[in-house]
N, C-alpha and C positions, 0 to 999 in steps of 0.2 A: 225247309218250311214254304208253304204257299204265302206268296207276296202280302196279300189284305191280312192273311192270318198274322202274320208276323208285324205289321203295321200295328194294328188293333189290339196286340200284346205288348207289344215294345213299346208305342206312340210314335209320333214325328219326333221328338225330342232325342228318344234312343232312337231311332232310325239314325237320325245325324249324326250323333254323339258316336254312332257303330261304324262311320263312313260306309253305309251301305245305302245311302241317298242315291249317290252315281248309278248303281248296279238297276236299283229300283226304277228309276225314272226313264233309264235308257231303250226300255222297251215302249215309253211313251213318244206320242206323235211330237213333232215340232210343233208350237203354237202362236200366232202373234196377234194380239190383241189390241182395242184402242179403248182407253179410259176418259172420259169427257170431265172435266172438274169445272165445277164453278166458279172458280176464283183464278184472279192474275197472279204470274209469277211472280210479282214484286213482294209478297207477302209468303214467305219462306217456310213459314210455319205451318200455315193453313193448306196451302199449296203443296206445301213439301211433303204431307203426309203420304199422298197420292206416289209419290217417285218413291217415297221410302219404302211402303207396298210395292212396287213393281220392282224394284230392288230387292226384294226380299223373294219374290217371285224366283226370278229369275234365278239368285245363288239357290234356294231348295230345288231348283229343276234342272240345276246343273247347264242352265243357259238352256233350255228348252221351251221354256214356257216366258215368251216377251212379252211385255206390256206397255206400249206408249202412252204417254201420257200429254194432254192438250188441255192447255188454260183455258178459260171460260171464254167464247166467243171465237174461238180457234175453229173448231167443229161446229159448234151449234150456241146459240146463246146461251148465259150463264143461268138462266132459269127454262132452258130447254132441255136439260139433261134427263128429265124423266121422262117426256115422251119420245128422247132418242134411245134411251134403253128399252122401253117398252115395245117401241116398232124395230126393234134391231140394229138401228143406225148405228150403234156403237155395242160394244158388249157389257161395258164398264162405265159407268160413272163417282163421284165424288162429291156429295154435295151436304147443305144443311137441308133435312128435310122439311123445316117449318118454314120454307120457301114455297112450296106447293099447296098450303092451306087452303088457297082457292081452287083448286079439284076436289080436296077435302078437308076438313079441318084437323082429320084423325093424321094427317102426316106429321103436326108438330108434335105430337105427342113422341115422336119417335127423336126427336130432338128437345124442344124446351118450348114451356108454357108457362105465363108469367106466374109465380109464386110456388114452382114444381118443384124437380128434384135437383139436388146438388149434385157433382158429376159422380161423387161415389155410391151415391144412390141411384143414380142414371144407370151404371155400371152394374152394381146389382140386382136391379129389375130387371136389365135386358138377360145378364149371364144366371142367373141364379132365381131371379122372379118369373113372370109371364111374359117380360117384356116381347123378348126376341119372340118368342112364338104367338103371341098375340099381333104383333107388327107384320111378322110373315103372312100369316093367314090375310091380314087386310093388305099387302104389298100383291098378293096372289093376283088381285083384280087388276093389277098393273104389268102384269108378267114378270116381275121383279123379286128377287130374293136380295134380302139386305145382310149386312154385316155392319157391327158396330166399327167406325174408325175414327176416330181420336175425338177429343173433348177439349175444349179450352178453359174448362174452371170458370166460375163464377166471373161476370164479366163487369164492366165499366157503366155507368149510366148515360154516355155520351158527351157530345161537345154543343154548348149553348152559348148564344150569344149575350143572354141574359138571364142570370140566375133564377131558377124555378124556386119560388118562398112559398107558393099558395098552388092548390089544383086550380086556380082562376086563369095561373099564368100558363096554364095547357091552353088555353081557350084560344082557337083559329093556328094553331102553334104548328108550323109544315115540318113535321118531324120524321126523318129518316130512319126508321126502324125495323131491324129484319123480322118478317114473315108474320107470324099470328100475334104479336104483341099488338100491331096495330089496332087489333080489334079492342084492346084495352083502352091504347091512347085514344081511340075515337070516343069511346063512351065518357073520357075526362075531358073533351072537348076539342082535342087535336084533329091535325089533320095528318095522318099516317103515309109517309112515301116510302114504296117498296124498292130500292136501286142497289144495283150491283156495288160491289166495293170498289172496283174500280173508277166507279164515276161518282162518287159521292165529294171527294175535296172539291172537283167543280161546281157541282150542284150548292153545295156552302158557300163556296167562294162568290159566287155569282149574286147568290142572295135566293135563287132556286127556291132553297128550303132553308129553315131557321136554325135547327139542329141536326145532328144525326148521331149516330151511335155504331161503334163499327162491331169491334172484340175488346181490346185492354191495352196497357200501355205501349207495347212492343209494338203491335199492328198499328195501333193509332197513328203512334209518333213516325212510321214509315209513310205512312200516308199525309202525313202533315196537319192534321187536323185543328193540332195548337194553334196555328199561323192565321186561322181565319176563324177561330171560337176561341175565345180563350176560357170560360168553365166549363170544367170537368166533372160531371157529377157524378154520383156514386150510391149504393150499386147499381146496378141492371138486374132490377127486380123481376123483368120478363124473362132473365137467362141467368138461371142460380148452374145450371150444369150443359150446355147445351152439346149435345153430340152430334158428331157428322156422321154420315151414312156410305158406305161402299154398295154401291146398286150394281148387280148383277143381273143380264138379261135369263129369264128362266129358262129358255131352250138352251142357250149356250152354255150354261153353267150343267141341266145336266145329260148335256152332252160331254161330257169331262170325265176323265177318269176319278176313281176314287182318290187316286195320291193326288192330284190335280186340284181335287175338293178341298184335302186337308190342307195343303200348300196355301190355297187362298185363304182358308181360315185362319190359318196361321200367322199369314205376313198380314192380314188385316188386323188381328189381334196386338201384334206389335205396334204397327203403326198408330192402334187406337191408347196403348200407354206411351208411346214414344211423343207423341203430339201434346199431351199435357205435360209430361216434363219438360218440354224444351219452353212452352209455355210460363210454367211457375220459376224456371230459371231466367228467364229474359223479361218478363213485365217489372219484378221489382226496380233493375237497373232502370229501365226505361221510366218508371214512373219518378225515379229519382231524377233523374235527367230532365223530365217536363216541368216538373217542380221548380228546379234552376233554373231554367227559361221560362220562369214566371208563370206557368199556369195556375190556375186557382182549382183546388182540387174541394170540391164542398159536398156534404150529404144532402140526399133528399131529405124533406124535411118529414118526421116521424106522421105527420096527417095526410102527406102525400100519399106516403106509401098505405096507409090504411085504407084512404079513398080507392086505390087503385086494386088494392087487395077485395074490398067488396065486391067491386066492378067484376074483375077477374072470376070471382067464386060465382056471380050472378050468371055471367056469360057461360060459365061450365055447366048451369042446371039446365039452362035455355037450349044449348047445343043438345046435352044430353034427351031432350026431351024431342029433339025432332032429327036427330041425325043417330041410327041403329049403330052405325060403326062408332061413330065419336063414344056413345053410351059403353060398348061392349069392352072399348079398351080404357077410358077414364075410369070406369068403374075398379078396374083391380091398379090402374096405375093410383088413383085415390088412396085406396085401401093401405096400399105400398108406402105411400106418402106418409100417411098419417102411423104406420108403426116405426119407419124410418126416424121421422123426426124424434118421436117418444123415445128411442135410444140414443139419438146424437144429443139431445137436451140433458142427458146425466153423461155423456162422454165426451165428445168430438167441440162440442159447441163451451162447455164450460173450461174443458182444458185450453182450448183456444182463445177463448176471453182473457184467460189467466195469462197466458204467454205472450199476448198484444200488448197487455198493459205491465207487463214486467219490464225491470231496465235490465238489459243484457250487454 
């Protein structure tokens, strides 16, 4: 049977199960690519997704396709990876797309926007909705093809020296917040700061910033934020399901065999699932430890959430009026979000609310 026909008929999993993979990839060239991460090695879960991806690529290619993973700042600045992939300095990058909203706000829609999709909804939009198709059309402008590669799940609202009790408490607040959410914080009176993860602790300790958010208990504890700010707010209304992306230089990708392309897709999907599974296991343990260390866990008041929601929706309308890229993608995203929330209202949300209040 012709090699590509066999893969189409059997599927990659069937090929591997049949033990045919080594014979198939034997004819493929040895490759060594570089992947630039936006994250420090200390964050083993979010940075580790790229390492897990690279390991799977090696395993599925019989060791012929090797990808070296480089932490943020090693080959280029954490926020320089889009330029690096676009220009072909590196073949790949792993990052949070919303870091690059300064280039075009549309980047944020591939990651998270305030009051957006949760992680399951985001994966559904990408794989079964129009999300991946629309984002790849957008990324083509940057010589990039993208693959979903990780999600943290809904995040916490960050570490504060003083509790947020009213919207007025945002006035003048220097808040490290990832990417696009800063636009809404700004409308509430805050002063957003976009700082890489590895630099947040020092800025918070020195008072350069007043508050900071990163991901959730597991990563936040590793970075030591509880030592310099006592209030841990929730939820991270700007990150209900932030997706990480694998960026691949289009020319490099198009030069791959169909087998290597399939391996990249499969390895990225594996890392995508693994990342959230790790966070879902590790965050509850870390949260208990933080509370035991006298962290004060505090919900944002509803009035604050309502004000942020109002500003977010107004911002999206303004962007739709002036940014054609945003309008094209966000229109589909918003319609998908509406239908998903209707469904989750009767299923996931009701079930979760009951289970979280039950005495287990």
